[in-house]
N, C-alpha and C positions, 0 to 999 in steps of 0.2 A: 519383561520386557526389553531390558538392555542386550539377553542373548538373543532374541527372534531380531533385532535389529540388526546385530552382527553377524547374523546369518545368513538373513534374507540377501540376494544380489536383488540390484536395480536394475532393469530390461526395459530398454525402451520398444514398446510396441505399437505399432500402426500411430504411433505419433505420442502416445500418451507414457507417461513414464508408469512403470507396474513392477508390482513385487513377483519376482518370482523363487517360486518355490524348490525347493531341493528334495525327493522324495524318496526312499529305500525301499524295496517290496525283498522283502527275506521271505523265502518258500522252505521250507523244512523236509525231511527224508519220505523219500518215496513220493513227493508230487510232482517230480519226473515221469513217473507212470501214470499222470491224469489222461482219461481217454481209455483207456485198457485195465485202470486195477480198478474194485468193484464200482464200476459205473451205475449199481444201484444207491450206494452211496453218492458220491462222489462224479455223477456224468460221464456225458461223453466228449465235453469240451478238451484240450489237449490243453497245458500249461502254456507251451507257445501261445495259443489261442489268447489264453485269459493277459498274458503278459502283453500281448499286442493290443488288444482293446485297453490295457493301462496307458499304454504308452498313446493311442492316439487321445487319448480324454486330455492328458499331461500338455500333448503338443499344442492339443486346439484350445487348451488356458493357456499355455505361455510358459508351463511348470518343466522342470526335468525331471526324469524319472530313471530310475535304473533298478534292476530286479536281476536276483543272485538268487540260486537252490544249491544245496550239496544236502547229499546224504549224512554229513560226516560233522558232528556236536561242533569240533573246534572248529574248523571251517567256519560255519554259520556263527561262533563267540568272536573271532578272527575280523569277522565283515561287520558286527556290530562295533569291536573295539575303533577299525578305522574310520566308523564313519564318525566318530563323537566330532562334533564342530563342524562337520562335513556335510551333512543335510539336516533339513528343517524337522521330520518326520519318519518314522520310520512305520511300517504295515507288514506285519509279521504273520504267517502261517506256520505255528512253530513243529504241526502235524504229528507224530508221534511224541514228539519232546514233550508237548504240551504238560503229559502227565506224571513228566521223569526227571525233567531237566533244571536243576535249581541254578545250575553253573550258568546256562543261558539265558535265564531269569535274570540274574549277578550282573551279568555282562549288559543288559540293558537298563538296569538299575546305574552302573557306574558309567556307563553312556549319558543319563540326562538326557537324553532324544525323547520328547513325546512318542508313545506308539499306538499305534490300535493292532486288538488281537482279531485275526480273521478265521474262521475257519469255513469251508465248505458246505459239512454236512450239520447237523444241530448235534455237537459232543454231547446236550444236556438228553439228548432222545439215542441216545446210543448205550453200549454196555456201560455196567457203574463205574467203572476201571476209568473209561474216556469221560465223566463227568468233570474230572478234577482238574481245575488249572491250575498252575505253577505261576499263570501271567496275566491274569484277570484283574486281581487286584491292585495290578500295577500298570494297566493299562488306561489309556484314557478310555477307551470305549471296546466293547466288543461284539465282532459282527459274526451270525453263524445261522447256517441253515438254509441259505438261501444260491446256494452252487456255486458258480462263477458270477454270480451278481453279487456277492458277497462281497469279493474282491474291489468291484464297482462303490457298491456300499461304502466301504472302508476307506478306499484312496476320497469319495465325498466327505466321510467327515474328518481324515485327516486336514486335510483341504480346507473346508469351511472352518476350522479352530482356530488354523491361522488368521483367516481373516478376522475371526471374534477377540485375537489378541489388538490388531491395529486398533 
């Protein structure tokens, strides 16, 4: 509770004092290719479409949201490390690193920022090697298999968990 109180900023919106959450959305390798890469698994919407929708949701609720995508594992780790004590929640789609990256998992654990793991496709209905996540057991929750809606559901869960702390 103390950490949440220290992190949350107070903003006056419409004459009321409300908590403004800071959400970081992290997109892993190859998600920059959304819209063209394997649309049967990932859909037609682009990463820019998904980010725009999340920005709209956050703005409409008075929250701050930053999106970051990289194909480089070290850049994702550095972003997580820099977020420590700067954001309230992380929404992360580790993409192909879901099944391989102990280092990114360790960065999330070290940052101690509650996070929601998100996937566009249902990883449990895919190839056997995609069914194991190094993140799920440490995540607040996992949203998988709903296409771009997965991100919106993850956003709702992340913001909703902040309200539950109050």
